[in-house]
C-alpha positions in Angstrom: 0.0 0.0 0.0 1.2 3.5 -0.7 0.9 4.9 2.8 3.4 7.4 4.1 6.3 5.8 6.2 4.5 2.4 6.5 6.4 -0.3 8.4 8.2 -2.6 5.9 7.0 -5.8 7.7 3.4 -4.6 7.5 3.8 -3.6 3.9 5.1 -7.1 3.1 2.1 -8.7 4.9 -0.4 -6.4 3.0 1.2 -7.3 -0.4 1.3 -11.0 0.4 -2.4 -10.9 1.1 -3.3 -9.0 -2.0 -3.8 -5.6 -0.4 -1.9 -3.5 -2.9 -3.8 -0.2 -3.0 -5.2 1.6 0.1 -8.8 2.4 -0.1 -10.2 5.8 0.8 -10.8 4.9 4.5 -7.3 3.6 4.9 -5.6 6.4 3.1 -7.4 9.2 4.8 -7.1 7.9 8.3 -3.5 6.5 8.4 -1.6 9.6 9.2 -4.2 10.8 11.8 -4.1 7.4 13.6 -0.3 7.3 13.3 -0.1 10.7 15.0 -1.5 9.3 18.2 -4.6 11.4 18.2 -7.9 10.2 19.7 -10.3 9.8 16.8 -13.8 8.7 15.9 -14.1 7.2 12.4 -17.4 6.8 10.7 -17.7 4.7 7.6 -20.3 2.4 6.1 -20.4 -1.4 6.6 -18.1 -3.2 4.2 -15.7 -0.2 3.8 -12.7 -2.0 5.3 -12.8 -0.9 8.9 -11.5 -4.2 10.2 -8.5 -4.1 7.9 -7.9 -0.5 8.8 -7.9 -1.3 12.5 -5.4 -4.2 12.1 -2.9 -2.4 9.9 -2.9 0.7 12.1 -2.3 -1.4 15.3 0.5 -3.3 13.7 2.0 0.0 12.4 1.9 1.4 16.0 3.4 -1.7 17.8 5.7 -2.9 15.0 7.4 -5.8 16.9 6.7 -8.1 19.8 7.7 -6.5 23.1 6.9 -6.8 26.8 4.7 -9.5 28.3 1.6 -7.4 28.9 -0.7 -6.4 25.9 0.0 -3.0 24.4 -3.3 -2.8 22.4 -6.8 -3.8 23.3 -9.5 -4.1 20.7 -13.2 -4.4 21.6 -15.4 -6.2 19.1 -19.1 -7.3 19.0 -19.1 -11.0 19.3 -17.2 -14.4 18.9 -17.3 -14.4 15.1 -15.7 -11.0 14.9 -13.1 -12.0 17.4 -12.1 -14.9 15.2 -12.1 -12.8 12.0 -9.9 -10.1 13.6 -7.4 -12.5 15.2 -6.9 -14.3 11.9 -6.4 -11.0 10.0 -3.8 -9.9 12.6 -2.0 -13.2 12.1 -2.0 -12.8 8.3 -0.9 -9.1 8.2 1.4 -9.2 11.2 3.3 -12.3 10.3 6.5 -10.5 9.3 6.3 -8.4 12.5 5.8 -11.5 14.7 2.9 -9.6 16.4 1.4 -11.8 19.1 -2.4 -11.7 19.2 -5.0 -13.4 21.4 -8.8 -13.4 21.3 -11.3 -13.9 24.1 -15.1 -14.1 24.2 -17.9 -15.6 26.3 -17.1 -19.2 25.1 -13.4 -19.1 26.0 -12.1 -20.4 29.4 -11.0 -17.5 31.5 -8.3 -19.5 33.3 -6.8 -20.7 30.0 -7.1 -17.2 28.7 -5.1 -15.8 31.6 -2.4 -18.6 31.2 -2.0 -17.9 27.5 -1.8 -14.1 28.0 0.8 -14.5 30.8 3.1 -16.1 28.2 3.3 -12.7 26.5 1.0 -11.0 23.9 0.9 -7.7 22.0 -2.7 -7.4 21.0 -5.7 -8.6 23.0 -9.0 -8.8 21.1 -12.3 -9.6 22.8 -15.9 -8.8 23.7 -16.5 -6.0 26.2 -17.9 -8.2 29.0 -15.2 -10.8 28.8 -12.4 -8.2 28.6 -13.9 -6.4 31.6 -14.0 -9.7 33.6 -10.4 -10.5 32.8 -8.9 -7.2 33.6 -10.9 -6.9 36.9 -9.5 -10.2 38.2 -6.2 -10.8 36.5 -4.1 -7.9 37.6 -2.5 -7.2 34.2 0.1 -4.4 33.9 -2.2 -1.9 32.1 0.6 0.7 32.1 2.0 -0.9 28.9 -1.2 -0.3 27.0 -0.8 2.2 24.1 -4.1 1.8 22.2 -7.7 1.2 23.0 -9.8 0.5 19.9 -13.6 -0.1 19.7 -14.9 -1.7 16.5 -18.6 -1.2 15.6 -18.8 1.3 18.5 -22.4 2.3 17.6 -23.6 -1.3 17.9 -21.7 -2.0 21.1 -22.9 1.2 22.8 -26.5 0.5 21.7 -26.2 -2.9 23.3 -25.0 -1.2 26.6 -21.4 -2.3 26.2 -20.4 1.3 26.9 -20.6 0.6 30.6 -17.9 -2.1 30.7 -15.7 -0.2 28.2 -16.0 2.9 30.3 -15.2 1.0 33.5 -12.1 -0.4 31.8 -11.0 2.9 30.3 -11.2 4.6 33.7 -8.9 2.0 35.2 -6.2 2.4 32.5 -3.5 5.0 31.9 -3.6 7.7 29.2 -3.4 6.1 25.8 -4.7 6.6 22.3 -8.4 5.8 21.9 -10.1 5.1 18.6 -13.8 4.4 17.8 -14.8 2.9 14.5 -18.6 3.0 13.7 -21.2 2.8 10.9 -22.8 6.0 12.1 -22.0 8.6 14.8 -24.7 8.3 17.5 -25.4 10.4 20.6 -23.8 7.7 22.7 -20.6 7.7 20.7 -20.4 11.5 21.1 -21.0 11.1 24.9 -18.4 8.4 25.2 -15.8 10.3 23.1 -16.3 13.3 25.3 -16.0 11.1 28.4 -12.8 9.1 27.6 -11.0 10.9 24.8 -8.8 13.9 24.7 -9.8 16.5 22.1 -11.2 13.7 19.7 -11.2 14.2 16.0 -14.2 13.1 14.0 -13.7 11.7 10.5 -16.8 10.9 8.5 -17.1 9.3 5.1 -20.1 9.7 2.9 -21.9 6.6 1.6 
């Protein structure tokens, strides 16, 4: 992809998976996300939000480092956890990015054991992530990014409460919401947990 100062390992992963040209969403948000700004990004379903999340997290983390996760990604449900974990493995292969996914069907003790071995990105549903962080005692000071995919859907389903609870317990870090439409709840949450958030909207 022709993105400014993109990590070479990530570039290799994108090309290997046939992602040669950045679409409008990826091209227009790459520099903003890379700058570290808090941002709300609205784009219609099927516009490439999942790929945009994955490539930007890999760009930020670059290589495996530390034992505790450095990025946490909230998704709607088990199928989306599986999709995103697989995409991270595909695009992050050259960077050796360590990713792990949790949801309501995974065993919390096994999850904790796997995470204790060292991971870079933790992906999961809001309730499961909240349960894990409230009991496991992870070193949250290593977290650099908090990303919410389909934020409008998650907040409509009252997942704003566990996400807010987790955010309040964590240090200052970059926060990113991806959504299909910007709702009142998204605006409230952005005002609550973000610092001077930018809003980027793409027309259908």
